N, C-alpha and C positions, 0 to 999 in steps of 0.2 A: 286423751290420756293425760296431756300436760295440766289441763285445768284441774285434774283430780290428784295430781301429785302435790304433797306439800313442800314447801321450801325446805330443804335440808337442815336439821338443826343436830345438836348433839344428841337430842333424845330421838330422832326419828330417822328412817332409812326410806330409801326409794320405794320400798315395798308397802309402806304406811298408806292405807286408805285409798288405795288406786281405784275402788270401785266408787268412793264416795259414800255417803251416809252411814249406816252402821253395820253394813256388812262385813264381815271379817275379811282381812286382806287376802288376796290371792296373788299368786306369783304369774305376771303378766309374761307373755313370750320372751320378751326383752325388758328385763326390770328398769334398764337405764334408759329406753327411748322416750319416755315422758319428761324425764329430766333433762336429756339432751336437746329435746324440742323446746322446752321452756328456756333452757340456757341461750339457745339461738334466739328466741324472742326478746329475752331480755339483752342480749347484745346488741340487737337491731334497735330496740328501744333506747339504751343508754347512746347509742351513736347518734340517733334522731334528737336525743336531748342535749348531746354535746354541740350538735350542729346550731340547735336554737341558742344556747349559751354563747357560741362564737358569733352569731349574728347580733346578740346584745352586746357583746362586747365590741365589735366593730362599729356599732352604731352609738357608742358613747357610754352604755350600760347605765342611763339615767332614765328619768322620768319622760324626758323627750325622745328617747331612742326606741328601739325596737323592743316593746313589751306587749307581745300578743296575749289577749285575754281568753282568746279561744281558738282552736285550731280546726281546720276543714280537713278531715282524712279520707283518703280515698283509696281505690284499689281493693284487689280481692282479700289482701289481709286485714283490710278494715272491717271485714265481716265476722271476724273472729272476737267473741265477747270477751275471752281472757286477755287478749292483746290490746283491746280498746282500753278496759279498765288499766292494764299495766302501764300504757302509755300515758294516760290521764294522770296516773300515780306518780309517775318518774318526771313527767314533764311540769306536774303541778298545774295543769292547764285543762280548761272544759274542752271537750271534744264534739263535734258536729259532723254528720254525714250526709252528703247529697243522695238522693234517691237515684240519680242516673247510674245504671248499670256499668257503664263504661266511664265511670266519673275519671279514671286517671287520664285518658284523653281530654279531659274538659280545660285543664290547665293550658295545654298546648293550643287549643282551641280559643282559649281567652287571650292569650298571647298574640296569635295570628289576629283576632278580632281587633284588638287594640291598634296593632300595627296597620291594619286596613283604615280604621277610623282616622288615624293620624294622616295618613296617605290622602283619603279623601278630603280631609279638611285642607290639606296643603294644594291639593289640585284646584278646590273651589276658592283658593286665594283667601281663605277666613283668616282673620287676625287673631282668632283665639289661640290660646297657648294649647299645648299637645296634651291629650289625654293621659294621665300616668295608669300603668297598669291596675292599681289599687282601685282608683276611679273606675275604669272600664269593669272590672269585676264586680264593684259595689252596684254597679248600674243594671246588672244582669240579674235575672229572675232564676234562682237556682231553687228547686222544690227539695226541701230538707226532710230527712227521717225525722219522726216525732222524737226518738230516741236522743238525749243529750248525756254524755258520759262526763261526769265531774270526778276530780280527785278525791281519793279517801281521805278521811279525817283522823282515821286510826294513826296514831302516833307510832305504833310497832311496825306497820307496813311503810310508813314513811321513813323511818330508821333503816328498815332492811334495805330498801330500794337505795337510800343515800349511800350506805355501806357497799352495796353491790356496784353501783355507779362508781365510786371511788375505786374499788378493785379492778374494775372493768378498764378505767382510765390508766391505772397504774400497770396493768398487762399491756394495754394498746400502746402506751408510751415506750415501753420496752421493746415491743415488736416493730413500731413504726416511728419512733423518735417524737420529737416534740410537735409534728404534724397533727397529733390528737387534741393537743392543748392550747 
């Protein structure tokens, strides 16, 4: 339902085009359900985008710092086409998806694997430097979906999400203080 609900504007209502296509609008059992669901997805997306921004700032916010050109997205929510595109649009980053069905556990497995690799090196008295998490992950063969989601080039969509994120941060700051920015 959320993907069929237009973002509210002065000219639209939550009942506009809930069926998609050219079908006349019909009143869903709960007309706000799609908008509430979409609002929740946008909130999560804005929070993730803010986490990425925080990492960039913490790493110097320059060309040598944290500047991901793509994100590996995992978990059940990553199967949602609407959320995939929303996350790419808000983060302005390409998204990739592993085929592994339990990919959320993959990150923990990588951390454990990197730790074990370093313990094994120390126990063998190797003089090599320890493997970083990034190096370990890049050494692994991860089968990826063919689909790659790229951010939209539509300026209206970019502006809507930028304004939505600013509103989100304003409300979050009122609720949680400066911890959000």
